[in-house]
N, C-alpha and C positions, 0 to 999 in steps of 0.2 A: 886629572884633579878633579873633587866633586866641590861643587858651591852650591848656593842656595840659590831660588830665582829672582831672588831681589838683588843678589851678589852677579848673577850673569846679566842683569839689566845693565847694572851700574856698568858692568865690562864692555859691553858691546855699546853703551853710552860714549864710553870714552875713549872707542874705535879699536879696542883690543877683540882680533878676530881668531879664533882658533882652528886649526885644520878639521877637527872632527868634534861633534857634538853629540851627545847621547840623553835623548829627554825621556825619562823612565816613570811611570805612575799610570793608575786610572784615574785621571783629573782630567778630562777632556779640554775644560775651558783654558785651564794653564798650559797646557799641552800646546793649543792651538796658537795661544798668545805669546806664547814665549818661541814657538817656531815661527809665526809671522815677524817675532823683533828679530832673528837670526836671518831669514829671508831677507829682511829689509838692511841689516848691516852687509849680507855679502854683495846684494846689487850694489851699494854705497861701496865697496871694495871693486867693484868692477866682475862680479859673478852675473855677467847678464844672463846667462842660460842656467836652464834648469832642468835636471834629469831625474824622474821620479822612479821608483822601483819599490814595486807592493811585494812583500814576502807571503806567498799564500801556495794552495795546492799545486805541487808541479814548479813551483819557483826552481830558476836554475842559479844557482850561488854564483856560476862562472861569469854571470851577467854585470856583477859586482868588479871584478877584476878588468873584464873587458872595458866596462866604462874609464877605471881608472887608468888604463893603458892608452885610452885614445885619446885624441886633442880635438878641441873645440873648434866648429868651423865660422863660429859667431862671436867668440869673446875670448878672451886671454884666461879667465876664470869662469869655472863653473861651480853650480851649488848641487850636489849629488843628494837624494834623498831617500832614505830606506824606510819604509813603514812597515816594522816587524810585526806591529799588533800584539796580539798573544801567541804568536806562533812561536812552535819550538825551533830554534836555531838547528840541532843535531850536529853531528861531527862536521859535515860540509859546511854550515852556516859558520860554525866557531871557527873553524879553520880558515874561513874566506876574510873575516873581521879580525883574524889577527895577523894574516897576511897583509892586509890594508894598513891595520895602526902600525906595522912595523916597518911600513914602507909607503908612508903616504905621498900622494902626487904634489907636488910643490907648491901648486897652484891652485886645485879643487879645494873645495871645504865636503863635509861629507856629515849630514845629519842625519841621525837614525833615531826613530822615533820608536819606544817600545812601551808596553804595558808594565804593569808592576813586576819587578824582578825580584824573587824572594833572596835569602841569605846564601843559599846554595849557588847559585846563580852568580851572584856577584863575588865569589871567590873562584869563578871558573877563570881559566888563560884569558878567553878572549875579551871579558869584562876587565879585566886586570891592564888587558894592553891597551884596550881603550881609554880607560883611565888615565894612564901613561902617556898617552900620546894627544889627548884632547882635554874636554870637557864633559863632565857627567852630573847632572841636575836630576835630582830626584824628587817628584813632585807628590808632596804629601797632603791627604785630605784636611781642610781647614773645619775646623771643629767649631760648635757653637763659642768657645771661649775666645778661640782666637780670631774668629770674622768679624767681629766689631772693627779690630784692628787693623784687617785687610781692608774692609771697606771704607775706611778713613784714610788708608795710604792710596787707594783708587779714586777716591774723592781729591785727592791733595795733587793728584797729576795733573787733574783734569782743573787745577787752581781754585779749587772749592775748598772750604772747609767744611766737616762734619761733627756735630758733637757726640759725647760720648754716648746721651741719651738717644740722639736720632741713630746712631750706628747700631746700639743695642735693639731696639723697634726693628729696623731692618733686618737684621738676624734672626730674630725670634719671628718674623714674618715670612721669612725666604725659608727658614730650617733646614741650614745647611746647604742649599744648593745655590752654587757658586753662579750659574747663567742666570738665575732670578735675580739675583743680591747684584750681578753687573746690570742689568738691566735699570734695577731699582735707582741704582748712581745714575745712572746716564739721563733717566727722566728727571729727577729731582736736579740735576746740575742744568739741564736745559730749561727745567722751571726758575731756578734759582741759581743764574751765573755767576753772582759775586757774594761775597762776605761767606757766612757759615750757616749751614743747614742744618736746623734745629728740629726737635721731634714736633713740634707743631707743623713745619713744612710737612716733613714726612706724612703726617696724619691728614693734611690738606690733599696731598698728591694721592694718597689712597682714596680719599672720598670723591677726587673729582674722576678716578679713573671709572667707576662705574655709578651708576644712578643711585643702585641698593647697594649698600656696602656692609660687608660683615660685620667690620669692625663698629660701624654707625649702629647697626642693630643692638652687638652687645653694650655699647653706652646707653642706648635708647631702655632696654631692658633692666641695666643694673639701675638706671634713673628712675625706674617705676613706670615710663611711657609706653604704655601697653598698646593702644592703638599704632603708634608709629611704630614700635616693634615688629608687630604682626604684619603691618603695610610692609614693611622694608622686607619681612620674612616672606613675603608673598612674592614680591619682586624679585629675590633671588633664586626662589623656585622657578618661577616662570623664565629667568635668565639661563637655567642650566646649570647654577651652582651646585657642587655635589655636597650632597648632605654633610659628608665627613668632614669639610672644608669649617662649615658652618658649627658642626659638634665640638671641633678641634679647640675654635675659638672661644665660644660659650665655656666649656669644661676648664679651659686655662684660668678665663677669668674666674671661675667659681673656686678652684684649686687655689688662686692667689688669694682670695679673699676670705678663705676658710685660715691659710697661714698668717695673714695678717690679722685677723681675731684673735689668733691664738698668742701674737705678740704681743698685742694691745693687753689682752686678759694678765699676760706675764708681767706687765708695769712699762714698756716701751712706749716713749713718746711717738706720738703720731708722725712727725717729721721724721724721726729715725727709721719708721715702718715703711713710711712712703720712698725716703731714698733707698731702701734695701731692695724694694722693689721696682725700683726704677719708675714710679709713677711721677710724669713729668707734671709740669704747673696746670696747664690746661684740662687736665684729666680728675686733679684731684678732686674738684670737687664731684665729679660723678662718682668717682670711687668712695668718697666720704659718705654722701648719700646712701649706695650700697652699704656700707658697714652699719649705718644707721638703723636702715630697713630691716636689713638682715641680722636675725642671731645665727648663734653658732648652730644651734639644733636645724634651723631653717637653711641655713647654709649647707649643711650636712645632708639635708634630706634631698636637695637639689642636686646635690652630687650622686645620689643615689640615682635619681631621674637620669641624668646624663650619664651615668653608666648604663644603665636600661637603653637609651638613645644608642649609644656605642654599640651594644651587642646587635641592636634589629640594625646597623650599618653593616654590621659584619653576617650579617646572615644567621647568625645564633638564635636570634629570637623571630620568629614570623611575623610580621608587622609592617607597617607603611612608617618610613623613616620620618619623612614630611610632617607627619600627625603627631609623630613622637616628640621632633622639635618644636612643634607649635605648642604643645603642652608645654616642654620644658621652658621656653621664652614666655609664656603667658604666667607660668609659676613664677619666674624671676622679677616680672614685671608687676605685676599687682599680690603675690603673695597671698593670693586665696586658695589656698593650698586644699580646700574641701574641693575645689571644682577639679583637683586633678583624680581620676579615677585610681582607686585605690590598686586596682591592678597592675598599672604601670609602675609600681613602688615595689612590686613581690619579685 
């Protein structure tokens, strides 16, 4: 049968252990964690011996049958792991899995880990046989829309709450990288072991993670603190931070400000606009000041400069990326556009 990842966790937690498991999908973190959950459940059920088989060039599919027919010398149950990866099974592999699924050993547990399997493969005889005899979990990518919910559930497993705004902030920071997202949650739980983690806690953890922080740079520039913004930018450069990371954060803030300008001009209330753009309480003064300092035309001019920086970073324009980033941050900080060379905006 097919189940979702969270359903598998529930079944394993309730002590329900199947003879065959198939984890399929290009999601390394989910695959590793669900694999560990199955291994733990198997050990608790008495499967102390673990046999690992990896499908690669020259792999002999008869080995799976040999292992299935052999008896363990160390325990009454065994966990057989078959790492398929993105390899093609072929006729021999398909036949071996069909034979195993139709006559699975009474005590052993088979865990098959594979990459993403397309619709054609899911209609194959071996896939259907595994699905009938055991449990199939398809691991789907977690997009930015569903990532906040995933983060909240992960924090809840550690006994800590995660506010909607905090979850959204983490999701934006990691850009869909599940491993980075999991690490963020672990750090925040260690720093805030009780109660609910708020956006302010995320912001504080980010600020503590580096002496010179990109998000602090953005807030300083938006607030008009040119001297501190320049000092932080230089610190980031010395620490070896990628210019693309700095450019992404500054550009995102400029786009957000442009959208808020448009919404305010259209008659929407500030509170409504801030809520729509998930501006948490601590950042409201910063954003409010930036909106007051920046007119729409100035905002768009800065976005043109940000686009220039992006082209430099990508190698489309031959220039020093850090120099252009400095122009961008200084222009955002003090709005003295006459200091920005006209050639940068062409």
